[in-house]
Every structure is written in structure tokens, then in C-alpha cells.
Wavefront OBJ file of the C-alpha trace (Angstrom):
o trace
v -0.150 0.038 0.026
v 1.637 3.395 -0.796
v 2.634 5.363 2.034
v 1.658 8.867 2.888
v 4.789 10.623 2.164
v 5.028 14.952 3.080
v 7.461 17.104 1.560
v 8.009 19.982 3.528
v 10.229 22.551 1.706
v 11.468 25.890 4.679
v 12.872 28.974 3.124
v 14.216 28.337 0.270
v 14.539 31.296 -1.395
v 16.872 33.297 -3.218
v 17.904 35.245 -0.709
v 19.100 32.964 1.395
v 20.989 31.162 -1.381
v 24.974 31.563 -1.918
v 23.459 31.540 -5.755
v 26.190 31.526 -8.695
v 26.333 34.513 -10.674
v 24.253 32.841 -13.740
v 21.171 32.378 -11.009
v 21.261 36.203 -10.215
v 19.677 39.097 -12.554
v 21.224 41.603 -13.441
v 19.764 45.567 -13.031
v 20.780 48.790 -14.724
v 24.447 46.852 -14.777
v 24.646 45.571 -11.126
v 24.057 42.319 -10.324
v 21.467 40.599 -7.881
v 23.544 39.948 -4.243
v 21.320 37.495 -1.975
v 20.748 39.230 1.528
v 21.102 36.262 3.815
v 23.661 33.833 1.742
v 23.854 30.610 4.008
v 27.092 28.820 2.572
v 26.148 25.607 1.121
v 22.883 26.519 0.522
v 22.571 27.016 -3.244
v 23.695 23.284 -3.663
v 21.019 22.240 -0.841
v 18.277 23.312 -3.000
v 19.424 21.293 -5.933
v 19.609 18.242 -4.333
v 15.928 19.259 -2.974
v 14.800 19.855 -6.670
v 16.837 16.210 -7.744
v 14.384 14.650 -5.073
v 11.281 16.104 -6.493
v 12.949 15.572 -10.168
v 13.743 11.427 -9.043
v 11.277 10.653 -6.471
v 8.199 13.150 -7.076
v 5.518 10.468 -8.059
v 6.396 9.075 -4.238
v 5.537 12.365 -2.695
v 2.112 12.553 -2.170
v 2.255 16.237 -0.860
v 4.321 18.982 -0.491
v 4.402 22.616 1.628
v 6.723 24.976 0.737
v 6.929 27.675 3.294
v 8.270 31.143 1.897
v 9.628 33.631 4.381
v 7.590 37.348 3.806
v 8.717 40.388 4.867
v 7.867 44.130 4.839
v 10.997 46.316 4.708
v 10.349 47.454 7.950
v 9.962 44.810 9.918
v 11.218 44.204 13.629
v 13.888 41.790 12.523
v 15.600 43.915 10.054
v 17.931 46.664 10.592
v 15.943 49.256 9.057
v 13.413 48.928 11.815
v 16.446 50.596 13.617
v 18.973 53.152 14.381
v 21.760 53.302 17.084
v 22.026 56.128 20.038
v 23.237 58.516 17.228
v 20.308 58.162 14.799
v 22.156 56.208 12.317
v 20.897 53.269 10.284
v 22.087 50.250 11.492
v 24.506 48.620 8.573
v 24.842 45.056 10.267
v 22.933 41.948 11.613
v 22.709 42.912 15.517
v 21.150 41.334 18.700
v 19.409 44.103 20.463
v 17.954 43.334 24.170
v 15.553 45.117 26.157
v 17.986 47.195 28.202
v 19.732 48.458 25.308
v 16.128 49.532 23.955
v 15.934 51.322 27.461
v 19.112 52.678 27.280
v 18.966 53.862 23.610
v 21.810 52.091 22.459
v 19.094 50.688 19.869
v 15.609 52.787 19.153
v 13.023 51.995 16.333
v 12.783 54.522 13.839
v 9.603 54.544 13.701
v 7.846 57.211 16.874
v 5.689 56.241 19.480
v 6.314 52.542 19.242
v 8.586 52.244 22.129
v 5.678 51.003 24.807
v 5.008 48.542 22.335
v 8.288 47.063 22.091
v 8.638 46.769 25.246
v 5.704 44.823 25.717
v 6.634 42.588 23.438
v 9.922 41.614 25.111
v 7.598 41.050 27.832
v 6.075 37.849 25.643
v 9.739 37.265 24.661
v 10.613 36.546 28.277
v 7.779 34.563 28.835
v 8.944 32.278 26.228
v 12.317 32.340 26.933
v 13.570 34.450 24.636
v 15.637 37.561 25.994
v 16.798 39.366 22.659
v 15.735 39.726 19.287
v 17.899 40.031 16.220
v 17.780 42.316 13.581
v 19.416 40.976 10.060
v 19.509 42.513 6.568
v 16.267 43.446 5.043
v 15.293 39.655 3.200
v 12.349 38.387 1.559
v 10.963 41.449 1.197
v 7.648 40.672 -0.956
v 7.974 41.181 -4.095
v 11.630 40.845 -4.811
v 13.511 38.407 -6.570
v 14.937 37.253 -2.840
v 11.725 36.722 -2.008
v 11.169 34.331 -5.036
v 12.132 30.395 -4.686
v 15.003 28.799 -5.765
v 14.915 28.463 -9.139
v 15.567 25.190 -9.334
v 13.073 24.183 -6.865
v 10.135 26.079 -8.526
v 10.735 24.292 -12.008
v 10.979 21.010 -9.823
v 7.671 21.934 -7.719
v 5.989 23.063 -11.295
v 6.568 19.584 -12.829
v 5.433 18.012 -9.926
v 1.770 19.353 -9.882
v 2.013 18.658 -13.928
v 2.904 14.789 -13.423
v 0.887 14.577 -10.192
v -1.827 16.910 -10.938
v -2.047 18.659 -7.623
v -1.150 22.201 -6.413
v 1.825 22.619 -4.080
v 0.884 24.369 -0.622
v 2.874 27.667 -0.813
v 2.664 29.241 2.804
v 3.884 33.009 2.938
v 4.918 33.107 6.886
v 6.364 36.384 8.670
v 4.065 38.879 7.095
v 3.521 40.510 10.635
v 5.926 42.932 11.210
v 5.755 42.936 14.578
v 6.980 39.759 15.332
v 9.915 37.669 14.423
v 8.265 34.175 12.379
v 11.448 31.561 12.290
v 9.456 28.588 12.287
v 7.210 27.639 9.417
v 4.819 26.612 12.315
v 4.237 30.026 14.500
v 5.733 33.101 14.877
v 8.072 33.877 17.820
v 4.849 35.628 19.661
v 1.672 34.932 18.834
v -1.268 37.325 18.343
v -4.751 36.310 18.573
v -6.083 38.932 16.581
v -3.255 37.742 13.681
v -3.622 34.213 12.255
v -0.246 34.428 10.640
v 1.242 34.496 14.076
v -0.875 31.655 15.295
v 0.202 27.454 15.411
v -0.390 26.835 11.957
v -3.211 23.572 13.362
v -3.807 22.605 9.305
v 0.306 21.291 8.937
v 0.123 19.889 12.297
v -3.193 17.750 10.944
v -1.373 16.591 7.785
v 1.881 15.701 9.853
v -0.376 13.808 12.051
v -1.848 11.845 9.458
v 1.324 11.129 7.093
v 3.289 8.401 7.344
v 6.447 10.088 6.783
v 7.290 14.002 6.761
v 10.438 14.990 5.180
v 12.232 18.377 6.523
v 14.252 20.373 3.923
v 14.858 23.961 3.445
v 17.203 26.936 4.970
v 18.684 27.436 7.988
v 19.097 24.372 9.395
v 20.497 26.644 12.113
v 17.082 28.874 12.325
v 13.972 28.243 10.498
v 14.197 24.572 10.063
v 15.269 24.089 13.721
v 12.943 25.948 15.192
v 9.882 24.534 13.098
v 11.167 20.586 14.005
v 11.063 21.768 17.420
v 7.564 22.815 16.827
v 6.732 20.328 15.030
v 8.007 17.890 18.059
v 6.018 19.505 20.754
v 2.823 19.867 18.687
v 2.856 16.243 17.684
v 2.576 13.082 19.837
v 5.437 11.350 20.852
v 4.418 8.305 18.522
v 4.722 10.767 15.647
v 8.474 11.387 15.869
v 9.211 8.253 14.200
v 7.965 9.698 10.713
v 9.696 13.135 11.235
v 12.422 12.986 8.847
v 15.225 15.507 8.867
v 17.246 15.377 5.330
v 20.821 16.943 6.306
v 22.223 17.364 3.349
v 18.736 19.782 2.078
v 19.575 22.456 4.846
v 23.267 24.162 5.602
v 23.726 26.421 8.798
v 24.184 29.877 9.372
v 28.127 30.360 10.327
v 29.077 29.981 13.435
v 26.090 27.952 14.544
v 26.728 24.435 12.858
v 28.167 22.965 16.383
v 24.890 24.706 17.808
v 22.601 22.606 15.028
v 24.246 19.503 15.190
v 23.898 18.886 19.066
v 19.963 19.948 18.134
v 19.979 17.280 15.253
v 21.494 15.064 17.630
v 19.131 15.991 20.158
v 16.265 15.498 17.631
v 17.691 12.014 16.531
v 17.609 10.489 20.664
v 14.155 11.487 20.307
v 13.229 9.204 17.392
v 13.274 11.652 14.429
v 15.605 9.942 11.949
v 18.090 12.014 10.673
v 19.571 11.325 7.309
v 20.173 12.026 3.796
v 18.151 12.649 0.428
v 20.726 10.389 -1.269
v 19.272 7.641 1.538
v 15.773 8.507 1.256
v 15.359 8.900 -2.683
v 14.853 5.082 -2.580
v 12.346 4.803 -0.260
v 10.349 7.175 -2.510
v 11.299 6.051 -6.000
v 9.395 2.171 -4.345
v 6.311 4.731 -3.035
v 5.020 4.314 -6.347
v 1.529 1.545 -5.748
l 1 2 3 4 5 6 7 8 9 10 11 12 13 14 15 16 17 18 19 20 21 22 23 24 25 26 27 28 29 30 31 32 33 34 35 36 37 38 39 40 41 42 43 44 45 46 47 48 49 50 51 52 53 54 55 56 57 58 59 60 61 62 63 64 65 66 67 68 69 70 71 72 73 74 75 76 77 78 79 80 81 82 83 84 85 86 87 88 89 90 91 92 93 94 95 96 97 98 99 100 101 102 103 104 105 106 107 108 109 110 111 112 113 114 115 116 117 118 119 120 121 122 123 124 125 126 127 128 129 130 131 132 133 134 135 136 137 138 139 140 141 142 143 144 145 146 147 148 149 150 151 152 153 154 155 156 157 158 159 160 161 162 163 164 165 166 167 168 169 170 171 172 173 174 175 176 177 178 179 180 181 182 183 184 185 186 187 188 189 190 191 192 193 194 195 196 197 198 199 200 201 202 203 204 205 206 207 208 209 210 211 212 213 214 215 216 217 218 219 220 221 222 223 224 225 226 227 228 229 230 231 232 233 234 235 236 237 238 239 240 241 242 243 244 245 246 247 248 249 250 251 252 253 254 255 256 257 258 259 260 261 262 263 264 265 266 267 268 269 270 271 272 273 274 275 276 277 278 279 280 281 282 283 284 285 286
């Protein structure tokens, strides 16, 4: 009997990929440069595309999550300025004390109280800081687009399987960080996009295998896996599969990511590669 195999692709977008020049458009003579390229991400995406192209007949459904942001976003340097009123130019870790001391200030007027309330909610979740990254995955930009090879592979899968790939935007709320594909760092009941995506949890619950891929393994993938584990029953853990050659860590977070995946393996998740899982997909056709 054919298994229900769910493929989950997390943030496999141009802004997170170390794209070769041939993959980048040129505008007014200037070649595009991804905002937050993760070393190894381009090759990861090629492996994801190969997995779909060669094993697509054995894949029952595909979710493709897409990081999606406004220019002014609490997690972007464009939202912040320093003590001298100068725009931030590089990624920064920002704490509530630094905001109160005005080391970092929002560029928008009248929002400090809202930020203080946000930090209070973060603290309840065990977090003590936010990160301001370069502007990335801005709605409408080339960087927001899926990696070209994965998009082509997904389109081919739709053509052959006569099913829709479910493209899901995450991170639209500019007032909350949103690493996990399944929920924002701070959930707001008045903003459904920040809440736990129960529809995905239900899919994973009923699937026979759920394959996780995407970028970056150290951040959005790891957060997604933790949310999946915390919201599924223990009996579901063995069906969750981490394809380590289809994701890469942000430089400096490699050891931490290995520790997380070792913990996942100890909990019963399968940590393997696309090459190892491909024969299982190719056999899952009847």
C-alpha cells in the first residue's frame, strides 16, 4: 500500500542562497546579491530539486513555506537606529535593556511601549533578545522568490501528479519575528498568521513520513522541527525525517545545529540524507 509522504520545504528562497552569478539578475548593470546567503544553500536546493524530480511519484504532498517580510520589520536593520540616530548597517542582537538605554531605537515614533510589551512576551517564552538582520525576503523582490530549480521541480511535480504544491507565506506580521514555519515567536490571537499552523500539524499527524528540508538548518528549520515535536504525539516522532544534505547552518551556528539534530535523533526522529531516502520514494508508487 502506498505511503503518505509529505515533503516540507522551508524558506528555500533566493535571499538565503549562495547563488552563482548565472542565477542572479542584473539591474542597471548591477548583479543581484542575496541578502542573507547561507554557505551551501544553493547545492542544498539542487538536491531538493533532484529529490522532487526523481522521487516525485512517491511524494504525496508538498508544502513550500516562504519567509515573507515588509521593508520595515522588527527583525530588519531597517527598523532600527543606533544611539546617534544612525541607521544600522549590520545584523545586531538587541535586548530590552539596550532599548531602554537607547543604544538601539526604533526609527518609527511612538512604538517603544509596543516593543517593551513584545519583549515581555518573549521573556515568557524563554527568550531575551531579538535579532535585526539585513532586509530579506521582502514581498515582491527577487530575493523573496523560490530558488529557480526548486520552483521548476515543483511545477513539474504539479504537472505530473495533478496536485497543487501548497505555497505558504510566513512572517507577514512586521511586529513579530517568525523563524518557525509553524508559528511566530510571539503569537497574537488577533493575527492568525502568527498562530500555530494547525493545518500543517494535522497533516503531519496523518502522514506516514514527513521530510524536512530548507534553510537555514540552524534557525528556521530547527525552530520548525521543535514546534513539530512539541505539537505532535510522541508516537509521531519516528515519522519525522531530517534531510541534512538539503539544509545548511548559518556560519557560526554549525555546532549548535549538530547538537540540536543529535537531540532530535535521540528523541526518535530519523536524521538522514536525500540520497538515502530517494530509493524509498521511488519505491512508493503503488
